[in-house]
NUTIKOL-70672 format. One record per residue (C-alpha): residue number from 1; z, x, y. Coordinates in nm, 2 decimals. Example, Ala and Ser with C-alpha at 12.3 -4.5 7.8 and 13.67 -1.06 7.14 Angstrom:
<pts>
 num      Z      X      Y
   1   0.78   1.23  -0.45
   2   0.71   1.37  -0.11
</pts>
This chain:
<pts>
 num      Z      X      Y
   1   4.64  -7.17  -6.75
   2   4.31  -7.08  -6.89
   3   4.20  -6.88  -7.14
   4   3.80  -6.77  -7.18
   5   3.67  -6.61  -7.46
   6   3.39  -6.45  -7.48
   7   3.14  -6.40  -7.76
   8   2.76  -6.33  -7.85
   9   2.70  -5.98  -7.77
  10   2.59  -5.71  -7.98
  11   2.28  -5.45  -8.00
  12   1.91  -5.59  -7.94
  13   1.57  -5.48  -7.89
  14   1.40  -5.46  -7.57
  15   1.19  -5.78  -7.56
  16   1.44  -5.97  -7.75
  17   1.72  -6.29  -7.70
  18   2.07  -6.32  -7.73
  19   2.30  -6.62  -7.67
  20   2.65  -6.56  -7.54
  21   2.92  -6.78  -7.58
  22   3.21  -6.85  -7.34
  23   3.53  -7.08  -7.50
  24   3.77  -7.20  -7.29
  25   4.14  -7.30  -7.44
  26   4.44  -7.40  -7.24
  27   4.46  -7.64  -6.92
  28   4.10  -7.70  -7.01
  29   3.91  -7.96  -6.72
  30   3.59  -8.03  -6.68
  31   3.64  -7.97  -6.34
  32   3.59  -7.60  -6.34
  33   3.29  -7.40  -6.23
  34   3.15  -7.13  -6.43
  35   3.04  -6.76  -6.36
  36   2.89  -6.51  -6.54
  37   2.89  -6.17  -6.44
  38   2.79  -5.84  -6.57
  39   2.91  -5.45  -6.52
  40   2.74  -5.18  -6.62
  41   2.90  -4.82  -6.64
  42   2.92  -4.67  -6.33
  43   2.81  -5.00  -6.16
  44   2.99  -5.29  -5.96
  45   3.07  -5.60  -6.15
  46   2.76  -5.84  -6.02
  47   2.67  -6.17  -6.03
  48   2.45  -6.29  -6.32
  49   2.44  -6.68  -6.34
  50   2.68  -6.97  -6.26
  51   2.68  -7.36  -6.33
  52   2.87  -7.65  -6.13
  53   3.10  -7.90  -6.23
  54   2.98  -8.15  -6.06
  55   2.63  -8.21  -6.15
  56   2.55  -7.91  -6.36
  57   2.39  -7.72  -6.09
  58   2.30  -7.34  -6.17
  59   2.21  -7.06  -5.99
  60   2.07  -6.70  -6.08
  61   2.03  -6.37  -6.00
  62   1.71  -6.30  -5.88
  63   1.71  -6.00  -6.16
  64   1.77  -6.27  -6.44
  65   1.59  -6.56  -6.28
  66   1.33  -6.71  -6.53
  67   1.48  -6.52  -6.80
  68   1.83  -6.67  -6.86
  69   1.93  -7.04  -6.87
  70   2.31  -7.13  -6.85
  71   2.45  -7.44  -6.96
  72   2.77  -7.66  -7.03
  73   2.89  -7.84  -7.34
  74   3.24  -8.04  -7.16
  75   3.31  -8.19  -7.45
  76   3.32  -7.81  -7.63
  77   3.47  -7.68  -7.33
  78   3.20  -7.38  -7.40
  79   2.96  -7.20  -7.13
  80   2.67  -7.06  -7.29
  81   2.38  -6.80  -7.13
  82   2.07  -6.80  -7.35
  83   1.89  -6.47  -7.23
  84   1.52  -6.37  -7.34
  85   1.32  -6.14  -7.26
  86   1.61  -5.87  -7.24
  87   1.53  -5.54  -7.12
  88   1.77  -5.17  -7.08
  89   1.85  -5.26  -6.72
  90   2.07  -5.56  -6.88
  91   2.26  -5.36  -7.07
  92   2.62  -5.42  -6.96
  93   2.97  -5.58  -7.07
  94   2.93  -5.97  -6.95
  95   3.24  -6.17  -6.83
  96   3.26  -6.53  -6.80
  97   3.50  -6.66  -6.55
  98   3.61  -7.02  -6.45
  99   3.75  -7.20  -6.11
 100   3.86  -7.50  -5.98
 101   3.57  -7.68  -5.78
 102   3.50  -7.47  -5.51
 103   3.26  -7.49  -5.22
 104   3.19  -7.13  -5.15
 105   2.91  -6.98  -5.33
 106   2.94  -6.93  -5.69
 107   2.79  -6.52  -5.68
 108   3.12  -6.42  -5.51
 109   3.36  -6.34  -5.80
 110   3.67  -6.32  -5.57
 111   3.62  -6.73  -5.55
 112   3.70  -6.75  -5.97
 113   4.07  -6.78  -6.08
 114   4.01  -6.69  -6.44
 115   3.83  -6.47  -6.61
 116   3.74  -6.33  -6.99
 117   3.80  -5.99  -7.15
 118   3.37  -5.94  -7.15
 119   3.16  -5.90  -7.46
 120   2.87  -5.56  -7.48
 121   2.52  -5.64  -7.46
 122   2.33  -5.29  -7.51
 123   1.95  -5.36  -7.48
 124   1.75  -5.06  -7.66
 125   1.41  -4.91  -7.51
</pts>
């Protein structure tokens, strides 16, 4: 079993930055693909970014590409998305997710085995 805890959310003005963190504990392993998703009120959960366990290959949704950067520190069992140039439409609860190494797209929430509780990000205009 793996536990994921997100942190770093908060209130920020448009154009500002936030750095989220996801700390993994329990049966941790470097062989987890990690993903970030978000859900705004009244909307479905959507893919934000992912990073593979092998090779650290990253993937971003079109809406955040060029503004967000995801990285992982396997020694610390953390995954950190750096979010820059935030806009009000980025307001959502952000969730960290983990799965065993998988060849399917990291954009599919159904392929993840473990989820954190989420952290709120609010961007004011």
